[in-house]
C-alpha positions as a Markdown table, in Angstrom:
| # | Residue | x | y | z |
|---|---|---|---|---|
| 1 | Met | 54.0 | 23.0 | 54.6 |
| 2 | Glu | 55.3 | 22.0 | 51.1 |
| 3 | Phe | 58.4 | 22.4 | 49.1 |
| 4 | Arg | 59.6 | 22.4 | 45.5 |
| 5 | Gly | 62.9 | 22.0 | 45.4 |
| 6 | His | 65.8 | 20.2 | 47.7 |
| 7 | Val | 69.5 | 20.4 | 48.1 |
| 8 | Lys | 70.6 | 17.5 | 49.8 |
| 9 | Ser | 73.5 | 18.7 | 51.5 |
| 10 | Ser | 75.2 | 22.3 | 51.4 |
| 11 | Phe | 78.7 | 23.6 | 52.4 |
| 12 | Ile | 77.6 | 27.2 | 51.6 |
| 13 | Asp | 74.0 | 27.9 | 52.6 |
| 14 | Tyr | 74.6 | 27.8 | 56.3 |
| 15 | Pro | 78.0 | 29.5 | 57.3 |
| 16 | Asp | 80.3 | 27.1 | 59.0 |
| 17 | Arg | 77.6 | 24.5 | 59.0 |
| 18 | Ile | 76.3 | 21.5 | 56.6 |
| 19 | Cys | 72.9 | 22.0 | 55.9 |
| 20 | Thr | 70.2 | 20.5 | 53.7 |
| 21 | Val | 68.4 | 23.1 | 52.1 |
| 22 | Tyr | 64.5 | 23.2 | 50.9 |
| 23 | Phe | 62.9 | 25.7 | 48.9 |
| 24 | Val | 59.3 | 27.0 | 49.0 |
| 25 | Gly | 57.5 | 27.9 | 45.9 |
| 26 | Gly | 55.7 | 31.6 | 45.6 |
| 27 | Cys | 57.3 | 34.7 | 45.8 |
| 28 | Asn | 55.5 | 38.1 | 46.6 |
| 29 | Leu | 58.4 | 40.1 | 44.7 |
| 30 | Arg | 59.5 | 39.9 | 40.7 |
| 31 | Cys | 63.0 | 40.8 | 40.8 |
| 32 | Pro | 64.4 | 40.3 | 37.3 |
| 33 | Tyr | 67.7 | 38.8 | 38.4 |
| 34 | Cys | 65.7 | 36.1 | 40.8 |
| 35 | His | 67.6 | 32.5 | 39.3 |
| 36 | Asn | 64.9 | 30.4 | 41.1 |
| 37 | Ser | 62.4 | 31.7 | 38.5 |
| 38 | His | 60.2 | 28.1 | 38.3 |
| 39 | Leu | 59.6 | 28.7 | 41.8 |
| 40 | Leu | 57.8 | 31.8 | 41.4 |
| 41 | Arg | 55.2 | 29.6 | 39.3 |
| 42 | Asn | 55.0 | 26.7 | 41.5 |
| 43 | Glu | 56.7 | 24.2 | 39.2 |
| 44 | Gly | 58.2 | 21.2 | 40.1 |
| 45 | Pro | 57.1 | 18.1 | 42.3 |
| 46 | Val | 55.7 | 18.5 | 45.6 |
| 47 | Ile | 57.7 | 17.5 | 48.7 |
| 48 | Gly | 55.4 | 17.3 | 51.9 |
| 49 | Glu | 56.5 | 17.8 | 55.7 |
| 50 | Glu | 56.8 | 14.2 | 56.7 |
| 51 | Glu | 59.1 | 13.4 | 53.6 |
| 52 | Val | 61.3 | 16.2 | 55.2 |
| 53 | Phe | 61.2 | 14.7 | 58.7 |
| 54 | Glu | 61.7 | 11.4 | 57.4 |
| 55 | Tyr | 64.9 | 12.8 | 55.5 |
| 56 | Leu | 66.4 | 14.6 | 58.4 |
| 57 | Glu | 65.5 | 11.6 | 61.0 |
| 58 | Lys | 68.0 | 9.5 | 58.8 |
| 59 | Arg | 70.9 | 12.3 | 58.5 |
| 60 | Lys | 70.9 | 13.3 | 62.1 |
| 61 | Lys | 74.6 | 12.2 | 62.4 |
| 62 | Met | 75.2 | 14.0 | 58.8 |
| 63 | Leu | 73.8 | 17.5 | 58.9 |
| 64 | Asp | 73.7 | 20.5 | 61.2 |
| 65 | Gly | 70.9 | 22.6 | 60.1 |
| 66 | Val | 68.2 | 22.9 | 58.1 |
| 67 | Cys | 68.0 | 26.1 | 55.5 |
| 68 | Ile | 64.6 | 27.2 | 54.2 |
| 69 | Ser | 64.7 | 29.1 | 51.0 |
| 70 | Gly | 62.5 | 30.3 | 48.0 |
| 71 | Gly | 60.4 | 31.4 | 47.0 |
| 72 | Glu | 59.8 | 33.4 | 50.0 |
| 73 | Pro | 59.3 | 31.2 | 52.9 |
| 74 | Thr | 57.4 | 34.1 | 55.4 |
| 75 | Leu | 54.5 | 33.4 | 53.0 |
| 76 | His | 53.5 | 30.0 | 53.9 |
| 77 | Glu | 51.4 | 29.4 | 56.8 |
| 78 | Gly | 52.8 | 27.1 | 59.7 |
| 79 | Leu | 56.4 | 28.3 | 59.4 |
| 80 | Ala | 56.9 | 28.7 | 63.2 |
| 81 | Glu | 55.7 | 25.5 | 63.9 |
| 82 | Phe | 57.6 | 23.7 | 60.7 |
| 83 | Ala | 60.8 | 25.3 | 62.3 |
| 84 | Gly | 59.6 | 24.2 | 66.0 |
| 85 | Arg | 59.6 | 20.6 | 64.6 |
| 86 | Ile | 63.4 | 20.8 | 63.0 |
| 87 | Lys | 64.6 | 22.2 | 66.4 |
| 88 | Glu | 63.0 | 19.6 | 68.6 |
| 89 | Met | 64.9 | 17.2 | 66.2 |
| 90 | Gly | 68.4 | 18.8 | 67.2 |
| 91 | Phe | 68.8 | 20.9 | 64.2 |
| 92 | Leu | 69.5 | 24.2 | 63.6 |
| 93 | Phe | 67.3 | 26.2 | 61.5 |
| 94 | Lys | 68.3 | 28.7 | 58.9 |
| 95 | Leu | 65.7 | 31.3 | 57.2 |
| 96 | Asp | 66.0 | 32.9 | 54.1 |
| 97 | Thr | 63.7 | 35.6 | 53.5 |
| 98 | Asn | 63.0 | 39.1 | 51.8 |
| 99 | Gly | 62.0 | 41.0 | 54.9 |
| 100 | Thr | 58.3 | 41.6 | 53.6 |
| 101 | Asn | 56.7 | 39.6 | 56.1 |
| 102 | Pro | 58.2 | 41.3 | 59.6 |
| 103 | Ile | 55.1 | 39.7 | 61.3 |
| 104 | Val | 56.4 | 36.1 | 60.8 |
| 105 | Ile | 59.8 | 37.4 | 61.5 |
| 106 | Glu | 59.1 | 38.6 | 64.9 |
| 107 | Glu | 57.1 | 35.5 | 65.5 |
| 108 | Met | 59.8 | 33.1 | 64.9 |
| 109 | Leu | 61.9 | 35.3 | 66.8 |
| 110 | Asp | 59.6 | 35.2 | 69.6 |
| 111 | Lys | 59.2 | 31.6 | 69.8 |
| 112 | Gly | 62.8 | 31.0 | 69.9 |
| 113 | Val | 63.0 | 28.5 | 66.6 |
| 114 | Val | 65.2 | 30.3 | 64.3 |
| 115 | Asp | 69.2 | 30.3 | 64.9 |
| 116 | Tyr | 70.0 | 32.3 | 61.8 |
| 117 | Ile | 68.3 | 34.4 | 59.2 |
| 118 | Ala | 69.8 | 36.0 | 55.9 |
| 119 | Met | 67.8 | 38.7 | 54.8 |
| 120 | Asp | 67.8 | 40.1 | 51.1 |
| 121 | Ile | 68.3 | 43.9 | 50.9 |
| 122 | Lys | 67.2 | 44.8 | 47.5 |
| 123 | Ala | 68.1 | 48.4 | 46.9 |
| 124 | Pro | 67.8 | 51.7 | 49.0 |
| 125 | Leu | 64.2 | 52.1 | 49.9 |
| 126 | Gly | 63.4 | 54.6 | 47.4 |
| 127 | Lys | 64.5 | 52.3 | 44.6 |
| 128 | Tyr | 62.5 | 49.2 | 45.7 |
| 129 | Ile | 59.9 | 48.9 | 43.3 |
| 130 | Asn | 62.7 | 49.2 | 40.3 |
| 131 | Ile | 64.0 | 45.8 | 41.7 |
| 132 | Thr | 60.8 | 44.2 | 43.4 |
| 133 | Arg | 58.5 | 45.4 | 40.3 |
| 134 | Val | 55.6 | 45.1 | 42.7 |
| 135 | Pro | 55.2 | 47.6 | 45.6 |
| 136 | Val | 56.8 | 47.7 | 48.8 |
| 137 | Glu | 56.2 | 49.6 | 51.8 |
| 138 | Ala | 59.8 | 51.4 | 53.3 |
| 139 | Gly | 58.4 | 50.4 | 56.8 |
| 140 | Val | 58.1 | 46.7 | 56.4 |
| 141 | Ile | 61.8 | 46.6 | 55.3 |
| 142 | Glu | 63.0 | 48.8 | 58.4 |
| 143 | Lys | 60.7 | 46.9 | 60.8 |
| 144 | Ser | 62.4 | 43.5 | 59.4 |
| 145 | Ile | 65.9 | 45.0 | 59.5 |
| 146 | Ser | 65.2 | 46.2 | 63.2 |
| 147 | Leu | 63.5 | 42.8 | 64.3 |
| 148 | Ile | 66.8 | 41.2 | 62.8 |
| 149 | Arg | 69.5 | 43.0 | 63.5 |
| 150 | Gly | 68.5 | 43.4 | 67.8 |
| 151 | Ser | 67.5 | 39.9 | 67.8 |
| 152 | Gly | 70.8 | 38.5 | 69.3 |
| 153 | Val | 70.4 | 35.8 | 66.3 |
| 154 | Glu | 73.3 | 35.3 | 64.1 |
| 155 | His | 72.3 | 37.1 | 60.8 |
| 156 | Glu | 73.2 | 38.8 | 57.4 |
| 157 | Phe | 72.3 | 41.0 | 55.0 |
| 158 | Arg | 72.5 | 40.6 | 51.4 |
| 159 | Thr | 72.3 | 42.4 | 48.3 |
| 160 | Thr | 72.5 | 41.2 | 44.7 |
| 161 | Val | 74.3 | 43.8 | 42.4 |
| 162 | Cys | 74.1 | 44.1 | 38.7 |
| 163 | Arg | 75.0 | 47.0 | 36.4 |
| 164 | Glu | 71.3 | 47.8 | 34.8 |
| 165 | Leu | 69.3 | 47.8 | 38.4 |
| 166 | Leu | 72.3 | 49.3 | 41.4 |
| 167 | Thr | 74.8 | 51.5 | 41.1 |
| 168 | Val | 77.8 | 52.0 | 43.5 |
| 169 | Glu | 76.4 | 54.8 | 45.3 |
| 170 | Asp | 73.0 | 52.6 | 45.5 |
| 171 | Val | 75.2 | 49.9 | 47.3 |
| 172 | Glu | 76.8 | 52.5 | 49.6 |
| 173 | Lys | 73.0 | 53.7 | 50.5 |
| 174 | Ile | 72.3 | 50.4 | 51.6 |
| 175 | Ala | 75.1 | 50.0 | 53.7 |
| 176 | Cys | 74.0 | 53.1 | 55.8 |
| 177 | Leu | 70.3 | 51.6 | 56.2 |
| 178 | Ile | 71.8 | 48.6 | 57.9 |
| 179 | Lys | 74.8 | 50.2 | 59.9 |
| 180 | Gly | 75.3 | 48.3 | 63.1 |
| 181 | Cys | 74.7 | 44.9 | 61.6 |
| 182 | Lys | 77.8 | 42.3 | 61.6 |
| 183 | Lys | 78.1 | 40.9 | 58.3 |
| 184 | Tyr | 77.0 | 42.4 | 54.8 |
| 185 | Val | 77.2 | 40.1 | 51.7 |
| 186 | Ile | 77.2 | 41.3 | 48.3 |
| 187 | Gln | 76.4 | 38.9 | 45.6 |
| 188 | Asn | 77.9 | 39.9 | 42.0 |
| 189 | Phe | 75.0 | 39.0 | 39.6 |
| 190 | Arg | 75.6 | 35.6 | 37.6 |
| 191 | Asp | 73.6 | 35.1 | 34.7 |
| 192 | Ser | 72.0 | 31.8 | 33.9 |
| 193 | Asn | 69.1 | 30.3 | 31.9 |
| 194 | Thr | 66.6 | 30.5 | 34.7 |
| 195 | Val | 67.0 | 34.1 | 35.3 |
| 196 | Leu | 63.6 | 35.7 | 35.8 |
| 197 | Ala | 64.5 | 38.7 | 33.1 |
| 198 | Gly | 65.7 | 36.1 | 30.8 |
| 199 | Glu | 69.6 | 35.2 | 29.7 |
| 200 | Lys | 71.9 | 37.8 | 28.6 |
| 201 | Lys | 69.4 | 40.6 | 30.0 |
| 202 | Leu | 71.5 | 41.6 | 33.0 |
| 203 | Thr | 75.1 | 42.3 | 33.6 |
| 204 | Pro | 77.1 | 41.6 | 36.9 |
| 205 | Phe | 79.3 | 44.8 | 38.3 |
| 206 | Arg | 82.8 | 45.5 | 36.7 |
| 207 | Pro | 85.6 | 44.2 | 38.8 |
| 208 | Glu | 86.7 | 47.9 | 39.0 |
| 209 | Glu | 83.1 | 48.7 | 40.5 |
| 210 | Ile | 83.2 | 45.6 | 43.0 |
| 211 | Lys | 86.8 | 47.2 | 44.1 |
| 212 | Ile | 85.1 | 50.2 | 44.6 |
| 213 | Val | 82.4 | 49.0 | 46.9 |
| 214 | Glu | 84.8 | 47.2 | 48.7 |
| 215 | Gly | 86.9 | 50.2 | 49.4 |
| 216 | Arg | 83.9 | 52.4 | 50.3 |
| 217 | Leu | 82.9 | 50.0 | 52.6 |
| 218 | Glu | 85.8 | 49.0 | 54.6 |
| 219 | Gly | 85.5 | 49.3 | 58.2 |
| 220 | Cys | 81.7 | 49.5 | 58.2 |
| 221 | Phe | 80.8 | 45.6 | 59.1 |
| 222 | Glu | 82.8 | 43.4 | 61.2 |
| 223 | Gln | 82.4 | 41.2 | 57.8 |
| 224 | Leu | 82.0 | 42.1 | 54.1 |
| 225 | Val | 81.3 | 39.3 | 51.7 |
| 226 | Ile | 81.7 | 39.6 | 48.2 |
| 227 | Arg | 80.9 | 36.6 | 46.3 |
């Protein structure tokens, strides 16, 4: 595997753990609010596997885990084998995914090489293409949700919200889709000059909208996190 970005230490990407984060290049979706748009074009210096393992070897006493994000990690051949090597070194392995490749998710779960999965739920199934800008089969997303929810592995589902793309009612529909999961994270959009749609094109939910979401979803999940 090859990577296009690296955060050496993170206290927020793996709940209650200190991790390092590697970002793959390339993604099969084109979400307007994506803030890693440079990764879609595979820009930036390449970080190879051996460089990753050398870094981890030096920091065994400082890090709890490794998070692989992107881009979309499940598009890359050898992900399960790479995760296995990470686990053999004694680290926890977290996967960030858009859920469009349930075959790879199932492989990783079957092999026991993933300790935490964070899956983005972009929209209610009928509105997916409004955000992804490419067709995504509803059954694929439903399969990934089912696999993750029933895996016994720590996990979270998360949704990025902005006023141009989603409504409060849409978020309620997503909550129904992932009913039974323990943790749902709602990420309010934050603008930047790296956003795929361009700066100042999208706006976050207003505070009153976030408050309505919190009220309507209260009690639906063990953890409802607003970021």
